[in-house]
C-alpha positions as CSV (number, residue, x, y, z in Angstrom):
1,M,-14.7,-6.3,5.9
2,D,-17.4,-8.9,5.3
3,P,-20.7,-7.6,6.9
4,Q,-21.3,-11.0,8.4
5,M,-18.0,-10.6,10.3
6,R,-18.4,-7.0,11.3
7,G,-21.5,-7.2,13.4
8,G,-20.9,-10.7,14.8
9,H,-24.0,-11.9,12.9
10,A,-22.2,-15.0,11.6
11,E,-21.3,-16.0,15.2
12,T,-25.0,-16.1,16.2
13,D,-26.8,-17.2,13.1
14,P,-26.2,-20.9,12.3
15,N,-27.4,-20.4,8.8
16,A,-25.1,-17.5,8.0
17,R,-22.8,-18.3,5.1
18,P,-19.1,-17.3,5.2
19,S,-17.6,-15.4,2.4
20,P,-15.8,-17.5,-0.2
21,G,-12.4,-18.5,1.1
22,I,-13.3,-18.2,4.8
23,S,-13.8,-21.4,6.6
24,R,-16.8,-21.9,9.0
25,E,-14.2,-22.1,11.9
26,R,-12.8,-18.7,11.0
27,V,-16.2,-17.1,10.9
28,K,-17.0,-18.6,14.3
29,G,-13.8,-17.0,15.6
30,E,-11.9,-20.2,16.3
31,N,-8.2,-19.9,15.7
32,M,-8.5,-16.2,15.2
33,A,-6.9,-14.9,18.4
34,R,-5.5,-11.5,17.4
35,K,-2.3,-10.2,18.7
36,Y,-0.8,-6.7,18.8
37,I,2.6,-5.2,19.1
38,D,3.3,-1.5,19.8
39,C,6.7,0.1,19.1
40,R,6.1,2.6,21.9
41,E,6.6,-0.3,24.3
42,M,9.9,-1.3,22.8
43,P,13.3,0.4,23.4
44,S,13.7,2.9,20.6
45,E,16.0,5.8,19.8
46,N,13.6,7.4,17.3
47,N,10.4,7.4,19.4
48,C,8.5,5.2,16.9
49,D,4.8,5.1,17.5
50,L,3.7,2.4,15.2
51,A,1.3,-0.3,16.4
52,M,-0.1,-3.2,14.5
53,A,-2.5,-6.0,15.2
54,G,-3.6,-9.2,13.5
55,S,-2.9,-12.9,13.6
56,E,0.3,-13.8,15.4
57,E,2.0,-14.9,12.2
58,H,1.1,-11.8,10.3
59,V,2.0,-9.4,13.1
60,L,5.3,-11.2,13.8
61,N,6.3,-11.0,10.1
62,A,5.3,-7.4,9.8
63,A,7.1,-6.5,13.0
64,M,10.3,-8.2,11.7
65,I,10.1,-6.2,8.5
66,H,9.5,-3.0,10.4
67,A,12.4,-3.7,12.8
68,V,14.8,-4.3,10.0
69,T,13.7,-1.5,7.6
70,A,12.8,1.2,10.1
71,H,15.1,0.5,13.0
72,K,18.0,-1.1,11.1
73,H,18.0,-4.3,13.2
74,E,19.4,-7.5,11.8
75,D,16.9,-10.2,10.9
76,T,17.9,-12.9,13.4
77,P,16.1,-15.8,15.2
78,E,16.9,-13.9,18.4
79,L,15.1,-10.8,17.2
80,R,12.1,-12.8,16.1
81,Q,12.0,-14.5,19.5
82,Q,12.2,-11.1,21.2
83,L,9.3,-9.7,19.1
84,R,7.3,-12.9,19.6
85,G,7.7,-12.3,23.4
86,A,6.4,-8.7,23.0
87,L,3.2,-9.8,21.3
88,K,0.1,-9.2,23.4
89,D,-3.5,-10.4,23.1
90,E,-5.6,-7.7,21.5
91,V,-8.6,-6.6,23.5
92,P,-11.6,-6.0,21.3
93,A,-12.7,-2.4,21.3
94,A,-16.1,-3.3,22.8
95,L,-14.3,-4.6,25.9
96,A,-11.7,-1.9,26.2
């Protein structure tokens, strides 16, 4: 992880430079709401304990792949909507 991002330095230092490919908005934390999904909170016959976190789009895509490959669900719009509804806001470790 970029050292500027890790310690929050980029959020407080107006002269901090983002890493190449990272927009100023992303460094400031705008549009970076992280979501998580935890298989332990979903109905499961195999007691899956996988949890994942990240941007809504990435977590939703990864959860769909996981549901299809590990749990043998069909990739349907209904499943995607169910998983989207199961996404929760990630609480930063410092606040947990």
